[in-house]
Backbone and ligand atoms as CSV (ligand in chain L), in Angstrom:
chain,resi,resn,atom,element,x,y,z
A,1,LYS,N,N,2.968,-16.025,-19.989
A,1,LYS,CA,C,2.619,-14.740,-20.627
A,1,LYS,C,C,2.009,-13.802,-19.593
A,2,ARG,N,N,1.060,-14.325,-18.823
A,2,ARG,CA,C,0.438,-13.503,-17.778
A,2,ARG,C,C,1.444,-13.035,-16.758
A,3,GLU,N,N,2.382,-13.937,-16.451
A,3,GLU,CA,C,3.381,-13.578,-15.438
A,3,GLU,C,C,4.305,-12.492,-15.977
A,4,ALA,N,N,4.641,-12.577,-17.253
A,4,ALA,CA,C,5.469,-11.536,-17.868
A,4,ALA,C,C,4.747,-10.205,-17.814
A,5,GLN,N,N,3.440,-10.233,-18.077
A,5,GLN,CA,C,2.643,-9.008,-18.003
A,5,GLN,C,C,2.691,-8.410,-16.606
A,6,LEU,N,N,2.486,-9.272,-15.607
A,6,LEU,CA,C,2.479,-8.788,-14.222
A,6,LEU,C,C,3.851,-8.237,-13.851
A,7,ASN,N,N,4.920,-8.953,-14.250
A,7,ASN,CA,C,6.264,-8.482,-13.919
A,7,ASN,C,C,6.551,-7.130,-14.546
A,8,SER,N,N,6.053,-6.929,-15.758
A,8,SER,CA,C,6.290,-5.654,-16.421
A,8,SER,C,C,5.528,-4.535,-15.714
A,9,ILE,N,N,4.323,-4.829,-15.226
A,9,ILE,CA,C,3.563,-3.833,-14.457
A,9,ILE,C,C,4.300,-3.500,-13.168
A,10,LEU,N,N,4.747,-4.540,-12.486
A,10,LEU,CA,C,5.412,-4.329,-11.190
A,10,LEU,C,C,6.692,-3.528,-11.343
A,11,ALA,N,N,7.348,-3.660,-12.501
A,11,ALA,CA,C,8.611,-2.960,-12.713
A,11,ALA,C,C,8.392,-1.516,-13.115
A,12,SER,N,N,7.232,-1.203,-13.714
A,12,SER,CA,C,7.109,0.125,-14.336
A,12,SER,C,C,6.047,1.014,-13.734
A,13,VAL,N,N,5.134,0.492,-12.911
A,13,VAL,CA,C,4.085,1.354,-12.365
A,13,VAL,C,C,4.751,2.411,-11.478
A,14,PRO,N,N,4.439,3.716,-11.721
A,14,PRO,CA,C,5.172,4.768,-11.016
A,14,PRO,C,C,4.874,4.831,-9.520
A,15,ASP,N,N,3.638,4.515,-9.119
A,15,ASP,CA,C,3.322,4.499,-7.687
A,15,ASP,C,C,3.701,3.150,-7.103
A,16,ALA,N,N,3.960,3.138,-5.792
A,16,ALA,CA,C,4.185,1.872,-5.118
A,16,ALA,C,C,2.903,1.048,-5.235
A,17,MET,N,N,3.047,-0.236,-5.587
A,17,MET,CA,C,1.886,-1.103,-5.762
A,17,MET,C,C,2.103,-2.388,-4.978
A,18,VAL,N,N,1.117,-2.723,-4.136
A,18,VAL,CA,C,1.211,-3.899,-3.277
A,18,VAL,C,C,-0.062,-4.716,-3.446
A,19,VAL,N,N,0.075,-6.024,-3.715
A,19,VAL,CA,C,-1.098,-6.892,-3.797
A,19,VAL,C,C,-1.141,-7.775,-2.555
A,20,ILE,N,N,-2.334,-7.845,-1.929
A,20,ILE,CA,C,-2.508,-8.707,-0.753
A,20,ILE,C,C,-3.696,-9.640,-0.962
A,21,ASP,N,N,-3.723,-10.738,-0.186
A,21,ASP,CA,C,-4.917,-11.587,-0.196
A,21,ASP,C,C,-5.856,-11.139,0.922
A,22,ALA,N,N,-6.937,-11.885,1.134
A,22,ALA,CA,C,-7.957,-11.472,2.103
A,22,ALA,C,C,-7.452,-11.518,3.541
A,23,GLU,N,N,-6.313,-12.194,3.753
A,23,GLU,CA,C,-5.724,-12.212,5.101
A,23,GLU,C,C,-4.737,-11.065,5.316
A,24,GLY,N,N,-4.490,-10.292,4.266
A,24,GLY,CA,C,-3.531,-9.204,4.394
A,24,GLY,C,C,-2.110,-9.630,4.047
A,25,THR,N,N,-1.941,-10.863,3.581
A,25,THR,CA,C,-0.615,-11.371,3.223
A,25,THR,C,C,-0.166,-10.808,1.880
A,26,MET,N,N,1.057,-10.283,1.832
A,26,MET,CA,C,1.541,-9.658,0.603
A,26,MET,C,C,1.929,-10.691,-0.449
A,27,LEU,N,N,1.384,-10.498,-1.668
A,27,LEU,CA,C,1.610,-11.421,-2.782
A,27,LEU,C,C,2.540,-10.824,-3.825
A,28,SER,N,N,2.564,-9.487,-3.934
A,28,SER,CA,C,3.550,-8.852,-4.807
A,28,SER,C,C,3.835,-7.448,-4.313
A,29,PHE,N,N,4.997,-6.946,-4.713
A,29,PHE,CA,C,5.544,-5.714,-4.157
A,29,PHE,C,C,6.357,-5.063,-5.265
A,30,SER,N,N,5.849,-3.951,-5.822
A,30,SER,CA,C,6.457,-3.372,-7.020
A,30,SER,C,C,7.827,-2.748,-6.744
A,31,HIS,N,N,8.539,-2.433,-7.827
A,31,HIS,CA,C,9.845,-1.770,-7.694
A,31,HIS,C,C,9.711,-0.457,-6.926
A,32,ALA,N,N,8.663,0.332,-7.274
A,32,ALA,CA,C,8.479,1.625,-6.596
A,32,ALA,C,C,8.199,1.403,-5.104
A,33,ALA,N,N,7.518,0.316,-4.769
A,33,ALA,CA,C,7.256,0.015,-3.355
A,33,ALA,C,C,8.565,-0.305,-2.638
A,34,GLN,N,N,9.455,-1.017,-3.328
A,34,GLN,CA,C,10.753,-1.350,-2.726
A,34,GLN,C,C,11.550,-0.080,-2.457
A,35,LYS,N,N,11.468,0.872,-3.393
A,35,LYS,CA,C,12.173,2.148,-3.209
A,35,LYS,C,C,11.555,2.961,-2.083
A,36,MET,N,N,10.240,2.975,-2.027
A,36,MET,CA,C,9.536,3.803,-1.038
A,36,MET,C,C,9.717,3.271,0.384
A,37,PHE,N,N,9.718,1.946,0.550
A,37,PHE,CA,C,9.748,1.374,1.896
A,37,PHE,C,C,11.113,0.815,2.316
A,38,GLY,N,N,12.028,0.628,1.365
A,38,GLY,CA,C,13.355,0.147,1.720
A,38,GLY,C,C,13.443,-1.350,1.949
A,39,TYR,N,N,12.382,-2.065,1.640
A,39,TYR,CA,C,12.405,-3.535,1.720
A,39,TYR,C,C,12.533,-4.107,0.317
A,40,THR,N,N,13.236,-5.241,0.164
A,40,THR,CA,C,13.198,-5.951,-1.105
A,40,THR,C,C,11.901,-6.770,-1.141
A,41,GLU,N,N,11.537,-7.206,-2.332
A,41,GLU,CA,C,10.322,-8.020,-2.458
A,41,GLU,C,C,10.438,-9.280,-1.599
A,42,ALA,N,N,11.621,-9.895,-1.621
A,42,ALA,CA,C,11.815,-11.146,-0.866
A,42,ALA,C,C,11.597,-10.950,0.634
A,43,GLU,N,N,11.882,-9.748,1.113
A,43,GLU,CA,C,11.725,-9.484,2.555
A,43,GLU,C,C,10.277,-9.344,2.985
A,44,VAL,N,N,9.372,-9.075,2.059
A,44,VAL,CA,C,7.984,-8.828,2.465
A,44,VAL,C,C,6.984,-9.876,1.979
A,45,LEU,N,N,7.305,-10.606,0.903
A,45,LEU,CA,C,6.336,-11.567,0.370
A,45,LEU,C,C,5.995,-12.604,1.440
A,46,GLY,N,N,4.698,-12.876,1.593
A,46,GLY,CA,C,4.252,-13.838,2.602
A,46,GLY,C,C,4.041,-13.216,3.973
A,47,LYS,N,N,4.413,-11.937,4.114
A,47,LYS,CA,C,4.200,-11.262,5.402
A,47,LYS,C,C,2.975,-10.351,5.326
A,48,ASN,N,N,2.505,-9.926,6.503
A,48,ASN,CA,C,1.298,-9.104,6.558
A,48,ASN,C,C,1.600,-7.651,6.158
A,49,VAL,N,N,0.709,-7.064,5.368
A,49,VAL,CA,C,0.876,-5.681,4.899
A,49,VAL,C,C,0.980,-4.702,6.068
A,50,SER,N,N,0.505,-5.104,7.238
A,50,SER,CA,C,0.541,-4.217,8.402
A,50,SER,C,C,1.967,-3.852,8.805
A,51,MET,N,N,2.972,-4.634,8.347
A,51,MET,CA,C,4.364,-4.285,8.662
A,51,MET,C,C,4.785,-2.973,7.991
A,52,LEU,N,N,3.977,-2.489,7.029
A,52,LEU,CA,C,4.311,-1.259,6.307
A,52,LEU,C,C,3.700,-0.021,6.937
A,53,MET,N,N,3.061,-0.171,8.105
A,53,MET,CA,C,2.401,1.003,8.715
A,53,MET,C,C,2.727,1.107,10.196
A,54,PRO,N,N,2.624,2.330,10.755
A,54,PRO,CA,C,2.892,2.496,12.183
A,54,PRO,C,C,1.667,2.129,13.018
A,55,SER,N,N,1.839,2.030,14.321
A,55,SER,CA,C,0.725,1.868,15.249
A,55,SER,C,C,-0.104,3.151,15.220
A,56,PRO,N,N,-1.405,3.131,15.497
A,56,PRO,CA,C,-2.177,1.947,15.885
A,56,PRO,C,C,-2.728,1.149,14.703
A,57,ASP,N,N,-2.534,1.667,13.453
A,57,ASP,CA,C,-3.074,0.934,12.306
A,57,ASP,C,C,-2.445,-0.456,12.185
A,58,ARG,N,N,-1.160,-0.560,12.553
A,58,ARG,CA,C,-0.457,-1.839,12.415
A,58,ARG,C,C,-1.195,-2.967,13.154
A,59,GLU,N,N,-1.647,-2.687,14.360
A,59,GLU,CA,C,-2.337,-3.695,15.162
A,59,GLU,C,C,-3.784,-3.891,14.697
A,60,ALA,N,N,-4.351,-2.839,14.091
A,60,ALA,CA,C,-5.787,-2.865,13.775
A,60,ALA,C,C,-6.096,-3.283,12.343
A,61,HIS,N,N,-5.071,-3.328,11.470
A,61,HIS,CA,C,-5.356,-3.468,10.047
A,61,HIS,C,C,-6.076,-4.766,9.683
A,62,ASP,N,N,-5.733,-5.880,10.340
A,62,ASP,CA,C,-6.450,-7.145,10.091
A,62,ASP,C,C,-7.948,-6.963,10.335
A,63,SER,N,N,-8.268,-6.206,11.383
A,63,SER,CA,C,-9.687,-6.013,11.720
A,63,SER,C,C,-10.364,-5.069,10.722
A,64,TYR,N,N,-9.609,-4.141,10.108
A,64,TYR,CA,C,-10.191,-3.289,9.065
A,64,TYR,C,C,-10.627,-4.163,7.887
A,65,ILE,N,N,-9.731,-5.072,7.481
A,65,ILE,CA,C,-10.046,-5.937,6.339
A,65,ILE,C,C,-11.216,-6.858,6.701
A,66,ALA,N,N,-11.167,-7.425,7.910
A,66,ALA,CA,C,-12.234,-8.341,8.360
A,66,ALA,C,C,-13.581,-7.621,8.379
A,67,ARG,N,N,-13.559,-6.373,8.859
A,67,ARG,CA,C,-14.801,-5.595,8.906
A,67,ARG,C,C,-15.366,-5.420,7.498
A,68,TYR,N,N,-14.464,-5.093,6.559
A,68,TYR,CA,C,-14.919,-4.913,5.181
A,68,TYR,C,C,-15.480,-6.208,4.597
A,69,LEU,N,N,-14.784,-7.331,4.826
A,69,LEU,CA,C,-15.239,-8.617,4.266
A,69,LEU,C,C,-16.589,-9.001,4.851
A,70,GLU,N,N,-16.823,-8.618,6.097
A,70,GLU,CA,C,-18.068,-8.965,6.766
A,70,GLU,C,C,-19.227,-8.073,6.342
A,71,THR,N,N,-18.956,-6.757,6.273
A,71,THR,CA,C,-20.049,-5.802,6.044
A,71,THR,C,C,-20.179,-5.390,4.587
A,72,GLY,N,N,-19.097,-5.523,3.804
A,72,GLY,CA,C,-19.127,-5.029,2.434
A,72,GLY,C,C,-19.069,-3.515,2.340
A,73,VAL,N,N,-18.940,-2.842,3.481
A,73,VAL,CA,C,-18.887,-1.381,3.481
A,73,VAL,C,C,-17.423,-0.930,3.384
A,74,ALA,N,N,-17.081,-0.263,2.260
A,74,ALA,CA,C,-15.711,0.174,2.033
A,74,ALA,C,C,-15.484,1.571,2.588
A,75,HIS,N,N,-14.338,1.764,3.183
A,75,HIS,CA,C,-13.973,3.093,3.674
A,75,HIS,C,C,-12.865,3.727,2.849
A,76,ILE,N,N,-12.058,2.921,2.200
A,76,ILE,CA,C,-10.999,3.462,1.340
A,76,ILE,C,C,-11.198,3.022,-0.107
A,77,ILE,N,N,-11.584,1.743,-0.310
A,77,ILE,CA,C,-11.852,1.246,-1.661
A,77,ILE,C,C,-12.853,2.183,-2.336
A,78,GLY,N,N,-12.529,2.594,-3.558
A,78,GLY,CA,C,-13.434,3.491,-4.273
A,78,GLY,C,C,-13.138,4.957,-4.026
A,79,SER,N,N,-12.197,5.234,-3.107
A,79,SER,CA,C,-11.779,6.619,-2.911
A,79,SER,C,C,-10.277,6.596,-2.613
A,80,THR,N,N,-9.760,7.620,-1.965
A,80,THR,CA,C,-8.356,7.595,-1.550
A,80,THR,C,C,-8.291,8.178,-0.149
A,81,ARG,N,N,-7.184,7.913,0.508
A,81,ARG,CA,C,-7.004,8.495,1.837
A,81,ARG,C,C,-5.520,8.769,2.064
A,82,ARG,N,N,-5.223,9.868,2.791
A,82,ARG,CA,C,-3.835,10.127,3.186
A,82,ARG,C,C,-3.555,9.302,4.430
A,83,VAL,N,N,-2.539,8.445,4.339
A,83,VAL,CA,C,-2.161,7.607,5.478
A,83,VAL,C,C,-0.648,7.668,5.668
A,84,MET,N,N,-0.182,7.128,6.774
A,84,MET,CA,C,1.248,7.062,7.068
A,84,MET,C,C,1.754,5.642,6.836
A,85,GLY,N,N,2.893,5.544,6.134
A,85,GLY,CA,C,3.573,4.273,6.021
A,85,GLY,C,C,4.795,4.304,6.921
A,86,CYS,N,N,5.371,3.137,7.145
A,86,CYS,CA,C,6.549,3.024,7.992
A,86,CYS,C,C,7.616,2.256,7.218
A,87,ARG,N,N,8.759,2.924,6.973
A,87,ARG,CA,C,9.832,2.285,6.207
A,87,ARG,C,C,10.594,1.274,7.053
A,88,LYS,N,N,11.443,0.516,6.392
A,88,LYS,CA,C,12.276,-0.479,7.080
A,88,LYS,C,C,13.118,0.175,8.174
A,89,ASP,N,N,13.597,1.403,7.918
A,89,ASP,CA,C,14.441,2.084,8.911
A,89,ASP,C,C,13.624,2.793,9.994
A,90,GLY,N,N,12.293,2.619,9.961
A,90,GLY,CA,C,11.448,3.168,11.010
A,90,GLY,C,C,10.923,4.573,10.727
A,91,THR,N,N,11.437,5.238,9.674
A,91,THR,CA,C,10.928,6.573,9.363
A,91,THR,C,C,9.540,6.459,8.729
A,92,LEU,N,N,8.772,7.542,8.859
A,92,LEU,CA,C,7.397,7.549,8.361
A,92,LEU,C,C,7.329,8.161,6.978
A,93,VAL,N,N,6.409,7.687,6.175
A,93,VAL,CA,C,6.233,8.229,4.832
A,93,VAL,C,C,4.746,8.490,4.577
A,94,PRO,N,N,4.362,9.803,4.525
A,94,PRO,CA,C,2.968,10.111,4.223
A,94,PRO,C,C,2.675,9.764,2.773
A,95,HIS,N,N,1.539,9.160,2.529
A,95,HIS,CA,C,1.208,8.857,1.138
A,95,HIS,C,C,-0.291,8.788,0.950
A,96,GLU,N,N,-0.674,8.917,-0.309
A,96,GLU,CA,C,-2.081,8.782,-0.667
A,96,GLU,C,C,-2.310,7.334,-1.086
A,97,LEU,N,N,-3.250,6.694,-0.400
A,97,LEU,CA,C,-3.526,5.269,-0.633
A,97,LEU,C,C,-4.826,5.100,-1.414
A,98,ALA,N,N,-4.751,4.315,-2.491
A,98,ALA,CA,C,-5.949,3.911,-3.230
A,98,ALA,C,C,-5.969,2.392,-3.236
A,99,ILE,N,N,-7.134,1.797,-3.070
A,99,ILE,CA,C,-7.220,0.327,-3.013
A,99,ILE,C,C,-8.230,-0.176,-4.039
A,100,GLY,N,N,-7.807,-1.184,-4.800
A,100,GLY,CA,C,-8.712,-1.845,-5.737
A,100,GLY,C,C,-8.931,-3.273,-5.302
A,101,GLU,N,N,-10.011,-3.863,-5.789
A,101,GLU,CA,C,-10.376,-5.213,-5.382
A,101,GLU,C,C,-10.632,-6.061,-6.616
A,102,ALA,N,N,-10.236,-7.334,-6.575
A,102,ALA,CA,C,-10.517,-8.227,-7.698
A,102,ALA,C,C,-10.659,-9.648,-7.184
A,103,THR,N,N,-11.350,-10.476,-7.958
A,103,THR,CA,C,-11.437,-11.890,-7.614
A,103,THR,C,C,-10.878,-12.685,-8.777
A,104,GLY,N,N,-10.055,-13.664,-8.466
A,104,GLY,CA,C,-9.480,-14.507,-9.514
A,104,GLY,C,C,-9.348,-15.925,-9.004
A,105,GLY,N,N,-9.895,-16.888,-9.728
A,105,GLY,CA,C,-9.831,-18.274,-9.318
A,105,GLY,C,C,-10.435,-18.486,-7.938
A,106,GLY,N,N,-11.509,-17.738,-7.661
A,106,GLY,CA,C,-12.207,-17.891,-6.389
A,106,GLY,C,C,-11.514,-17.187,-5.241
A,107,GLU,N,N,-10.346,-16.573,-5.527
A,107,GLU,CA,C,-9.633,-15.880,-4.450
A,107,GLU,C,C,-9.806,-14.377,-4.583
A,108,ARG,N,N,-10.022,-13.739,-3.436
A,108,ARG,CA,C,-10.183,-12.289,-3.416
A,108,ARG,C,C,-8.824,-11.656,-3.149
A,109,VAL,N,N,-8.433,-10.713,-3.981
A,109,VAL,CA,C,-7.189,-9.975,-3.733
A,109,VAL,C,C,-7.459,-8.471,-3.757
A,110,PHE,N,N,-6.595,-7.734,-3.053
A,110,PHE,CA,C,-6.684,-6.284,-3.008
A,110,PHE,C,C,-5.360,-5.714,-3.514
A,111,THR,N,N,-5.452,-4.646,-4.308
A,111,THR,CA,C,-4.257,-3.972,-4.804
A,111,THR,C,C,-4.208,-2.564,-4.245
A,112,GLY,N,N,-3.113,-2.249,-3.592
A,112,GLY,CA,C,-2.942,-0.912,-3.036
A,112,GLY,C,C,-1.961,-0.116,-3.882
A,113,PHE,N,N,-2.339,1.124,-4.220
A,113,PHE,CA,C,-1.446,2.062,-4.899
A,113,PHE,C,C,-1.114,3.174,-3.918
A,114,MET,N,N,0.175,3.422,-3.737
A,114,MET,CA,C,0.597,4.382,-2.727
A,114,MET,C,C,1.464,5.464,-3.345
A,115,ARG,N,N,0.959,6.698,-3.288
A,115,ARG,CA,C,1.682,7.832,-3.872
A,115,ARG,C,C,2.357,8.626,-2.771
A,116,ASP,N,N,3.665,8.666,-2.840
A,116,ASP,CA,C,4.465,9.363,-1.829
A,116,ASP,C,C,4.122,10.859,-1.829
A,117,LEU,N,N,3.756,11.408,-0.662
A,117,LEU,CA,C,3.380,12.822,-0.558
A,117,LEU,C,C,4.469,13.655,0.102
A,118,THR,N,N,5.635,13.058,0.403
A,118,THR,CA,C,6.676,13.761,1.151
A,118,THR,C,C,7.034,15.096,0.508
A,119,GLU,N,N,7.344,15.066,-0.791
A,119,GLU,CA,C,7.782,16.285,-1.470
A,119,GLU,C,C,6.678,17.308,-1.559
A,120,GLN,N,N,5.489,16.833,-1.920
A,120,GLN,CA,C,4.323,17.714,-2.054
A,120,GLN,C,C,4.052,18.436,-0.738
A,121,GLU,N,N,4.129,17.716,0.371
A,121,GLU,CA,C,3.826,18.322,1.673
A,121,GLU,C,C,4.949,19.264,2.110
A,122,ALA,N,N,6.191,18.944,1.760
A,122,ALA,CA,C,7.307,19.837,2.094
A,122,ALA,C,C,7.164,21.140,1.325
A,123,THR,N,N,6.781,21.037,0.044
A,123,THR,CA,C,6.586,22.241,-0.773
A,123,THR,C,C,5.453,23.091,-0.218
A,124,ALA,N,N,4.353,22.446,0.166
A,124,ALA,CA,C,3.203,23.180,0.716
A,124,ALA,C,C,3.597,23.896,1.997
A,125,ALA,N,N,4.376,23.233,2.845
A,125,ALA,CA,C,4.800,23.841,4.109
A,125,ALA,C,C,5.716,25.031,3.832
A,126,HIS,N,N,6.582,24.874,2.836
A,126,HIS,CA,C,7.507,25.934,2.464
A,126,HIS,C,C,6.750,27.157,1.955
A,127,LEU,N,N,5.745,26.924,1.106
A,127,LEU,CA,C,4.948,28.031,0.556
A,127,LEU,C,C,4.222,28.755,1.673
A,128,LYS,N,N,3.746,28.009,2.647
A,128,LYS,CA,C,3.017,28.602,3.769
A,128,LYS,C,C,3.961,29.510,4.570
A,129,ASP,N,N,5.211,29.050,4.748
A,129,ASP,CA,C,6.211,29.844,5.471
A,129,ASP,C,C,6.479,31.176,4.769
A,130,LEU,N,N,6.373,31.141,3.435
A,130,LEU,CA,C,6.695,32.345,2.658
A,130,LEU,C,C,5.596,33.396,2.738
A,131,GLN,N,N,4.412,32.983,3.188
A,131,GLN,CA,C,3.272,33.916,3.190
A,131,GLN,C,C,3.331,34.907,4.341
L,1,LIG,C1,C,-8.672,-0.521,5.393
L,1,LIG,C2,C,-4.780,1.959,6.833
L,1,LIG,C3,C,-2.119,-0.064,3.340
L,1,LIG,C4,C,-5.930,-2.844,2.149
L,1,LIG,C5,C,-7.834,0.369,6.027
L,1,LIG,C6,C,-8.274,1.325,7.020
L,1,LIG,C7,C,-7.186,2.032,7.421
L,1,LIG,C8,C,-6.054,1.511,6.680
L,1,LIG,C9,C,-7.119,3.157,8.467
L,1,LIG,C10,C,-9.688,1.395,7.588
L,1,LIG,C11,C,-10.449,2.574,7.173
L,1,LIG,C12,C,-11.691,2.665,8.003
L,1,LIG,O1,O,-12.255,1.647,8.429
L,1,LIG,O2,O,-12.116,3.795,8.225
L,1,LIG,C13,C,-3.715,1.589,6.032
L,1,LIG,C14,C,-2.375,2.165,6.151
L,1,LIG,C15,C,-1.641,1.629,5.160
L,1,LIG,C16,C,-2.504,0.683,4.435
L,1,LIG,C17,C,-1.920,3.180,7.186
L,1,LIG,C18,C,-0.193,1.981,4.911
L,1,LIG,C19,C,0.742,1.127,4.611
L,1,LIG,C20,C,-2.944,-0.947,2.672
L,1,LIG,C21,C,-2.581,-1.668,1.470
L,1,LIG,C22,C,-3.656,-2.446,1.125
L,1,LIG,C23,C,-4.693,-2.219,2.126
L,1,LIG,C24,C,-1.246,-1.523,0.740
L,1,LIG,C25,C,-3.845,-3.395,-0.033
L,1,LIG,C26,C,-2.887,-3.867,-0.787
L,1,LIG,C27,C,-6.995,-2.471,2.936
L,1,LIG,C28,C,-8.333,-3.029,2.812
L,1,LIG,C29,C,-9.135,-2.343,3.732
L,1,LIG,C30,C,-8.253,-1.391,4.414
L,1,LIG,C31,C,-8.764,-4.144,1.872
L,1,LIG,C32,C,-10.643,-2.545,3.981
L,1,LIG,C33,C,-11.496,-1.939,2.911
L,1,LIG,C34,C,-11.873,-0.469,3.103
L,1,LIG,O3,O,-12.027,-0.033,4.250
L,1,LIG,O4,O,-12.045,0.225,2.075
L,1,LIG,N1,N,-6.482,0.510,5.825
L,1,LIG,N2,N,-3.748,0.688,5.019
L,1,LIG,N3,N,-4.228,-1.298,3.034
L,1,LIG,N4,N,-6.987,-1.501,3.902
L,1,LIG,FE1,FE,-5.353,-0.482,4.513
């Protein structure tokens, strides 16, 4: 029943949604995430979430999580930030990232919601050109 609930969320949540464990390993990858990044779920499960971002964050992301686990000081959790993602084909995708945290069965997991900003930013640039 719980799994059916999770599958229904993963299929219908409008923003890309990615769940990772405390090591940054991806545990689930929503339909919208597959569309946004061009990877199937099977291609990313068990891999590090850092594969979804460009350098220098790609190399540093493990240390961001480690810093948070050590200090408890959140920099994105509880707010949002505009960041760059990196698709399978290497193109970049600006998006707004929100991160939630939960503990279940003694395990800490993080859920990332990623809202694609490509269209919004193109429209803003276009409006600026018109001024
Ligand atoms: C922290 C970038 C995706 C989980 C950070 C920080 C950056 C970053 C720059 C550190 C902020 C700081 O210390 O000032 C990115 C980029 C992403 C991405 C570019 C694009 C793909 C994700 C996703 C998740 C996630 C999808 C979870 C599913 C975390 C966690 C932290 C963190 C748990 C530490 C807690 C915090 O600082 O609030 N990330 N991230 N990240 N990220 Fe990511």
